[in-house]
C-alpha positions as CSV (number, residue, x, y, z in Angstrom):
1,X,0.0,0.0,0.0
2,X,1.4,3.4,-1.0
3,X,1.5,6.2,1.5
4,X,-0.1,9.5,0.8
5,X,3.3,11.1,0.5
6,X,4.4,8.5,-2.1
7,X,1.2,9.1,-4.1
8,X,1.6,12.9,-4.0
9,X,5.3,12.7,-5.1
10,X,4.3,10.3,-7.9
11,X,1.5,12.6,-9.1
12,X,3.8,15.6,-8.9
13,X,6.4,13.7,-11.0
14,X,3.6,12.8,-13.6
15,X,2.7,16.5,-13.9
16,X,6.3,17.5,-14.1
17,X,7.0,15.0,-16.9
18,X,3.9,15.9,-18.9
19,X,5.2,19.5,-19.2
20,X,8.4,18.1,-20.7
21,X,6.6,16.5,-23.7
22,X,7.9,13.0,-22.8
23,X,6.1,9.7,-23.0
24,X,5.9,8.1,-19.5
25,X,4.8,5.2,-17.6
26,X,4.7,4.3,-13.9
27,X,6.0,1.0,-12.4
28,X,8.0,-0.4,-15.3
29,X,9.7,-3.7,-15.1
30,X,12.7,-3.5,-17.4
31,X,13.4,-6.7,-19.3
32,X,11.5,-9.9,-19.3
33,X,11.7,-13.3,-17.5
34,X,15.2,-14.3,-16.6
35,X,16.5,-11.1,-18.2
36,X,14.7,-8.9,-15.6
37,X,16.9,-5.8,-14.9
38,X,14.7,-4.4,-12.2
39,X,11.6,-2.2,-11.7
40,X,11.6,1.6,-11.9
41,X,8.9,3.8,-10.3
42,X,8.7,5.8,-13.5
43,X,10.2,5.5,-17.0
44,X,10.1,8.2,-19.6
45,X,11.2,8.5,-23.1
46,X,11.7,11.6,-25.3
47,X,11.6,12.1,-29.0
48,X,15.3,11.3,-29.3
49,X,14.7,7.9,-27.7
50,X,16.5,8.9,-24.5
51,X,15.2,7.2,-21.5
52,X,15.0,8.6,-17.9
53,X,14.4,6.4,-14.9
54,X,12.9,7.9,-11.7
55,X,12.9,6.3,-8.2
56,X,10.5,7.9,-5.7
57,X,11.8,7.6,-2.1
58,X,9.9,8.9,0.9
59,X,11.9,7.7,3.9
60,X,15.5,6.9,4.7
61,X,14.7,3.2,5.3
62,X,13.0,3.1,1.9
63,X,16.1,4.7,0.3
64,X,18.4,2.2,2.0
65,X,16.2,-0.9,1.5
66,X,17.5,-4.0,-0.3
67,X,15.2,-3.2,-3.2
68,X,17.4,-2.4,-6.2
69,X,17.6,1.1,-7.5
70,X,17.0,0.6,-11.2
71,X,19.1,3.1,-13.1
72,X,19.0,1.9,-16.7
73,X,18.3,5.2,-18.5
74,X,20.6,7.8,-20.1
75,X,19.5,10.0,-17.2
76,X,18.4,8.7,-13.8
77,X,16.8,10.5,-10.8
78,X,15.6,10.2,-7.3
79,X,12.4,12.1,-6.4
80,X,12.2,12.9,-2.7
81,X,11.6,15.7,-0.2
82,X,14.3,18.2,0.5
83,X,14.5,17.0,4.1
84,X,15.1,13.4,2.9
85,X,17.8,14.7,0.4
86,X,19.6,16.4,3.3
87,X,19.8,13.0,5.1
88,X,21.0,10.9,2.2
89,X,22.7,13.2,-0.3
90,X,26.2,11.7,0.4
91,X,24.8,8.3,-0.6
92,X,23.5,9.3,-4.0
93,X,25.7,8.2,-6.9
94,X,27.4,11.1,-8.7
95,X,25.5,10.5,-12.0
96,X,22.0,10.4,-10.4
97,X,20.0,13.6,-10.3
98,X,17.5,14.6,-7.6
99,X,14.1,16.3,-8.0
100,X,12.4,17.8,-4.8
101,X,9.1,19.6,-4.2
102,X,9.7,23.4,-4.4
103,X,8.2,23.8,-1.0
104,X,7.8,21.6,2.1
105,X,4.0,21.9,2.3
106,X,2.7,18.5,1.2
107,X,-0.9,19.6,1.8
108,X,-1.8,20.5,-1.8
109,X,-3.0,17.9,-4.4
110,X,0.3,18.2,-6.3
111,X,3.7,19.9,-5.9
112,X,6.0,21.6,-8.4
113,X,9.2,19.8,-8.6
114,X,12.7,21.4,-8.8
115,X,16.0,19.9,-9.7
116,X,18.5,20.3,-7.0
117,X,21.1,17.9,-8.5
118,X,21.5,17.4,-12.2
119,X,21.7,13.9,-13.7
120,X,24.8,13.1,-15.7
121,X,24.2,11.4,-19.0
122,X,25.1,7.7,-19.0
123,X,25.7,5.3,-21.8
124,X,22.7,3.0,-21.6
125,X,23.6,-0.7,-21.5
126,X,20.2,-2.0,-22.7
127,X,18.9,-1.7,-26.3
128,X,16.1,0.5,-27.5
129,X,14.1,-2.6,-28.1
130,X,14.4,-3.8,-24.5
131,X,13.5,-0.4,-23.1
132,X,10.6,0.2,-25.5
133,X,9.2,-3.3,-25.0
134,X,9.3,-2.9,-21.3
135,X,7.5,0.4,-21.5
136,X,4.9,-0.9,-23.9
137,X,4.2,-4.0,-21.7
138,X,3.7,-1.7,-18.7
139,X,1.5,0.7,-20.6
140,X,-0.7,-2.2,-21.6
141,X,-1.0,-3.1,-17.9
142,X,-2.0,0.5,-17.1
143,X,-4.6,0.5,-20.0
144,X,-6.0,-2.8,-18.6
145,X,-6.5,-1.1,-15.2
146,X,-8.5,1.7,-16.9
147,X,-10.7,-0.7,-18.9
148,X,-11.5,-2.8,-15.8
149,X,-12.7,0.3,-14.0
150,X,-15.2,1.1,-16.8
């Protein structure tokens, strides 16, 4: 079960990515079967076929959990509160960027996100085909959820 804070950060990330004219999908398992490279909270792709992976973290134990941080994109990010960033910033890999709400008030329906650490471009090890197929499979799952609600 996701916490209210997690849902709010995810929705804020969704709004942020929509303004960037990127294709996006939540909860993407990258790869398939025995070639599973992990699950990312959000995956986006732009018109240049550059992929961005986003991991939403709401607590220090969540950040430090044994769950793998899946950073398979050209650009990779954590999305967290500024307070959380202050606690874990020395543990964040050099190439990973960080997005935080522009204010600490988590009472509104969504929050504007601000980059406080830029992601550095990485050479992606996985093919366009693996990344796109992973995204398509997850988008199909999301469409199924919508149809089941109808």
